[in-house]
C-alpha positions as CSV (number, residue, x, y, z in Angstrom):
1,M,0.0,0.0,0.0
2,P,1.5,3.4,-1.0
3,W,2.5,5.8,1.7
4,F,1.5,9.5,1.4
5,P,3.3,12.0,3.5
6,D,0.1,14.2,3.4
7,F,-3.0,12.1,2.9
8,V,-5.3,15.2,2.6
9,S,-3.2,16.6,-0.2
10,A,-3.2,13.3,-2.0
11,V,-7.0,13.1,-1.9
12,E,-7.2,16.7,-3.2
13,L,-4.8,15.9,-6.0
14,A,-6.9,12.8,-7.0
15,R,-10.0,14.9,-7.0
16,R,-8.4,17.6,-9.2
17,Q,-7.2,14.9,-11.6
18,T,-10.7,13.4,-11.8
19,R,-12.2,16.8,-12.4
20,S,-9.6,17.5,-15.1
21,V,-11.0,14.5,-17.0
22,G,-14.4,16.1,-16.9
23,L,-13.0,19.4,-17.9
24,A,-11.2,17.8,-20.8
25,D,-14.4,16.4,-22.3
26,P,-17.4,17.6,-20.4
27,V,-19.9,16.9,-23.1
28,Q,-18.9,13.2,-23.4
29,G,-19.4,12.9,-19.6
30,Y,-22.7,14.6,-19.9
31,F,-24.0,12.2,-22.6
32,N,-22.6,9.2,-20.8
33,A,-24.7,10.2,-17.8
34,L,-27.8,10.7,-20.0
35,Q,-27.3,7.2,-21.5
36,T,-26.3,5.3,-18.4
37,G,-28.1,7.2,-15.7
38,R,-24.9,7.5,-13.6
39,T,-25.3,11.1,-12.5
40,R,-23.0,10.5,-9.5
41,E,-20.0,10.7,-11.9
42,L,-21.0,14.2,-13.0
43,E,-21.7,15.2,-9.4
44,H,-18.2,14.0,-8.4
45,I,-16.4,15.8,-11.2
46,W,-18.6,18.9,-10.8
47,P,-19.4,19.1,-7.1
48,G,-20.3,22.8,-7.3
49,H,-23.2,24.3,-9.4
50,V,-24.6,22.3,-12.4
51,A,-27.0,24.0,-14.8
52,I,-28.6,22.6,-18.0
53,Y,-30.6,24.6,-20.5
54,D,-32.5,22.0,-22.5
55,P,-35.0,22.5,-25.3
56,R,-37.5,19.9,-23.9
57,E,-37.0,20.2,-20.1
58,G,-36.2,23.9,-19.9
59,E,-33.8,25.1,-17.1
60,V,-32.4,22.4,-14.9
61,R,-30.4,23.5,-11.8
62,G,-28.6,21.6,-9.1
63,H,-27.8,17.9,-8.6
64,R,-31.3,16.9,-7.5
65,Q,-33.0,18.3,-10.6
66,L,-30.1,16.8,-12.6
67,R,-31.0,13.3,-11.4
68,R,-34.6,13.7,-12.4
69,F,-33.6,15.2,-15.8
70,V,-31.3,12.2,-16.5
71,R,-34.0,9.7,-15.5
72,N,-36.5,11.3,-17.9
73,N,-34.0,11.4,-20.8
74,Q,-32.8,7.8,-20.1
75,S,-36.4,6.5,-20.6
76,L,-36.8,8.5,-23.8
77,W,-33.5,7.4,-25.2
78,A,-34.1,3.7,-24.4
79,E,-37.6,3.9,-26.0
80,R,-36.2,5.5,-29.2
81,H,-33.0,3.4,-29.4
82,V,-30.8,6.5,-29.4
83,S,-27.1,6.3,-30.3
84,I,-24.8,9.3,-30.6
85,E,-22.1,10.2,-33.2
86,T,-19.7,13.1,-32.7
87,V,-19.5,15.3,-35.8
88,A,-17.0,18.0,-34.7
89,S,-15.9,20.0,-31.6
90,I,-14.3,23.3,-30.6
91,R,-12.5,23.8,-27.3
92,I,-11.1,27.0,-25.9
93,D,-10.3,27.9,-22.3
94,G,-13.4,27.2,-20.1
95,R,-15.8,26.3,-23.0
96,A,-16.4,23.5,-25.4
97,V,-18.9,23.2,-28.3
98,V,-19.6,19.7,-29.5
99,E,-21.7,18.9,-32.6
100,L,-23.5,15.6,-32.5
101,L,-25.8,13.5,-34.6
102,A,-28.3,11.4,-32.7
103,H,-29.6,8.3,-34.5
104,L,-33.0,7.3,-33.2
105,D,-36.3,5.7,-34.2
106,D,-39.4,7.9,-34.8
107,Y,-42.9,6.9,-33.6
108,D,-43.3,4.6,-36.6
109,G,-40.0,2.9,-36.0
110,Q,-38.2,4.6,-38.9
111,A,-34.6,5.7,-38.5
112,V,-34.1,9.5,-38.0
113,D,-30.9,11.5,-37.8
114,W,-31.2,14.4,-35.3
115,P,-28.4,17.2,-35.2
116,I,-27.6,18.4,-31.7
117,A,-25.1,21.0,-30.5
118,V,-24.0,21.2,-26.9
119,V,-22.1,24.0,-25.3
120,A,-20.3,23.2,-22.0
121,E,-19.0,26.2,-20.1
122,S,-17.1,26.1,-16.8
123,P,-17.5,29.4,-14.8
124,D,-15.1,28.0,-12.1
125,E,-13.3,24.7,-11.5
126,L,-16.2,23.2,-9.6
127,S,-19.2,24.2,-11.7
128,V,-20.4,23.6,-15.3
129,V,-23.3,24.9,-17.5
130,F,-24.6,22.9,-20.4
131,R,-26.6,24.6,-23.2
132,T,-28.2,22.3,-25.8
133,Y,-29.4,23.5,-29.2
134,C,-31.4,21.6,-31.7
135,S,-34.7,21.5,-33.7
136,Q,-37.3,19.2,-32.2
137,W,-38.9,18.8,-35.7
138,P,-37.1,15.4,-36.3
139,V,-38.5,14.1,-33.0
140,D,-42.1,15.3,-32.9
141,G,-42.7,17.1,-36.2
142,Q,-43.2,20.5,-34.6
143,R,-41.4,23.7,-34.1
144,H,-40.9,24.9,-30.5
145,I,-40.0,28.5,-30.0
146,R,-36.8,28.7,-27.9
147,C,-36.5,31.8,-25.7
148,P,-33.1,33.5,-25.5
149,L,-30.6,31.8,-23.2
150,L,-28.0,34.6,-23.4
151,E,-27.9,38.4,-23.6
152,P,-26.6,39.8,-26.9
153,E,-23.0,41.1,-26.9
154,D,-21.3,43.7,-29.1
155,T,-19.2,41.1,-30.9
156,Q,-17.3,42.1,-34.0
157,L,-16.7,39.1,-36.2
158,S,-14.2,39.6,-39.0
159,D,-13.2,37.4,-41.9
160,V,-15.7,35.3,-43.8
161,V,-17.9,34.7,-40.8
162,G,-18.5,38.4,-40.4
163,R,-19.1,38.8,-44.2
164,Y,-21.7,35.9,-44.0
165,L,-23.6,37.5,-41.1
166,A,-23.6,40.9,-42.8
167,A,-24.9,39.5,-46.0
168,L,-27.5,37.4,-44.1
169,S,-28.8,40.5,-42.3
170,A,-28.9,42.6,-45.5
171,G,-30.5,39.9,-47.6
172,D,-27.6,40.1,-50.0
173,L,-27.9,37.0,-52.1
174,D,-24.7,37.3,-54.1
175,S,-22.5,38.2,-51.1
176,I,-23.8,35.3,-49.0
177,V,-23.4,32.7,-51.7
178,N,-19.9,34.1,-52.5
179,A,-18.9,33.6,-48.8
180,F,-18.9,29.8,-49.4
181,A,-16.3,27.8,-51.2
182,P,-17.5,26.3,-54.5
183,D,-18.1,22.9,-52.8
184,G,-19.3,24.4,-49.5
185,Y,-22.6,23.5,-47.9
186,L,-25.2,24.6,-45.4
187,R,-27.0,22.1,-43.3
188,E,-30.4,23.1,-41.9
189,A,-31.3,22.3,-38.2
190,I,-33.9,19.7,-39.2
191,G,-31.4,17.1,-40.4
192,P,-28.7,16.0,-42.8
193,H,-31.3,15.4,-45.5
194,Y,-31.7,19.2,-45.6
195,L,-28.3,19.9,-46.9
196,H,-27.6,22.6,-49.6
197,H,-24.3,21.8,-51.4
198,G,-22.6,23.9,-54.0
199,T,-23.3,27.3,-55.4
200,R,-26.6,26.5,-57.2
201,E,-28.2,24.8,-54.2
202,L,-27.0,27.5,-51.8
203,R,-28.4,30.3,-54.1
204,S,-31.8,28.5,-54.2
205,Y,-31.9,28.1,-50.5
206,F,-31.0,31.7,-49.6
207,A,-33.3,33.1,-52.3
208,E,-36.1,31.2,-50.5
209,C,-35.0,32.6,-47.1
210,F,-35.0,36.2,-48.4
211,K,-38.5,35.9,-49.8
212,A,-40.0,37.4,-46.6
213,G,-38.9,40.9,-47.5
214,G,-35.2,41.0,-46.8
215,G,-32.5,39.4,-44.6
216,V,-32.3,37.6,-41.3
217,E,-31.0,39.4,-38.3
218,L,-29.1,37.5,-35.7
219,E,-27.9,39.1,-32.4
220,P,-24.5,37.6,-31.5
221,C,-24.2,36.4,-27.9
222,T,-21.1,34.2,-27.5
223,V,-18.4,33.2,-30.0
224,T,-16.2,30.1,-29.6
225,D,-13.5,30.1,-32.2
226,D,-10.4,27.9,-32.6
227,G,-9.4,29.4,-36.0
228,V,-10.9,26.6,-38.0
229,R,-14.4,26.4,-36.7
230,C,-16.4,29.3,-35.2
231,A,-19.5,28.6,-33.2
232,L,-21.9,31.6,-32.7
233,E,-24.7,31.5,-30.1
234,F,-27.3,34.0,-31.2
235,N,-30.8,35.3,-30.8
236,C,-32.8,35.6,-34.1
237,V,-34.9,38.8,-33.9
238,R,-35.9,39.5,-37.5
239,W,-36.8,37.5,-40.6
240,G,-37.3,39.7,-43.7
241,S,-39.8,42.4,-42.8
242,H,-41.1,40.5,-39.9
243,D,-39.9,41.1,-36.3
244,L,-39.7,37.8,-34.4
245,T,-40.0,36.9,-30.8
246,P,-36.3,36.5,-30.0
247,Q,-35.3,32.9,-30.5
248,A,-32.1,31.2,-29.4
249,G,-29.9,29.1,-31.6
250,I,-26.3,28.4,-32.6
251,S,-24.5,28.2,-35.9
252,V,-21.1,26.5,-36.5
253,F,-19.0,27.8,-39.4
254,E,-16.1,25.8,-40.8
255,R,-13.5,27.6,-42.8
256,S,-11.8,26.3,-45.9
257,S,-8.1,26.6,-46.6
258,E,-8.9,29.5,-48.9
259,G,-10.6,31.5,-46.2
260,L,-14.2,30.8,-47.4
261,L,-16.9,28.8,-45.7
262,A,-16.5,25.1,-46.2
263,A,-19.6,24.5,-44.1
264,A,-22.3,26.1,-42.0
265,R,-24.4,23.9,-39.7
266,I,-27.4,25.4,-37.9
267,Y,-29.0,24.3,-34.7
268,D,-32.3,26.1,-33.8
269,D,-36.0,25.7,-33.9
270,I,-36.9,29.1,-35.4
271,E,-40.4,29.5,-36.7
272,T,-40.0,31.4,-39.9
273,P,-42.6,33.5,-41.6
274,V,-41.9,31.8,-45.0
């Protein structure tokens, strides 16, 4: 049996190492808990404050509500035979954004692919906040308005992401299509079957978006950017000439080697006027 000169320090070191594992991949730990029901692992790694903002359950705070939330999700996931595939991830200090594709059965037993993005943010070394973004259309065939989760910030985005957002707000069809690489694509929130690939398909998609009398205005909230991928959490407040009840979402932009958009993947449940 090993001998420790300072047993208390050794226990604290082990606790910090365990927590570091959770900090390294918080979203994987979160989904493991959802699938297995073992919330104690999350509570051990994050003994402080735990908060979850979920499209279905709303705001979940504290370990007691976490246990109830996980039980509810475990039943749903077992009933729908859910499995999870990781698409991409971004990690910077204190925050991770992970894009996932959930494979599940619909009510008729047909296979469905459901895009989900999860933001994990650690305000301190003991606490964690999870924000989940997705459309619920693949699950129940309905749109669910998502109230804002974050306050807008005066974030200046340069390069191709900033050009894309400016063209989207202005309803500038040529500029927004030119922001993409020739083989770039945009994937809608409702699933991988709604993918618009290449210049012709992108032009057709955005022309339809701008039919409501102009562009789409997104209020930037947080930006998570590792230089290759940029995740923008936003509130959508206008679609064409229609003011919207502010609705939360996230878009992930992937840059090509030429400085254009190789991909834009959207995670929201915005009820559009078109």
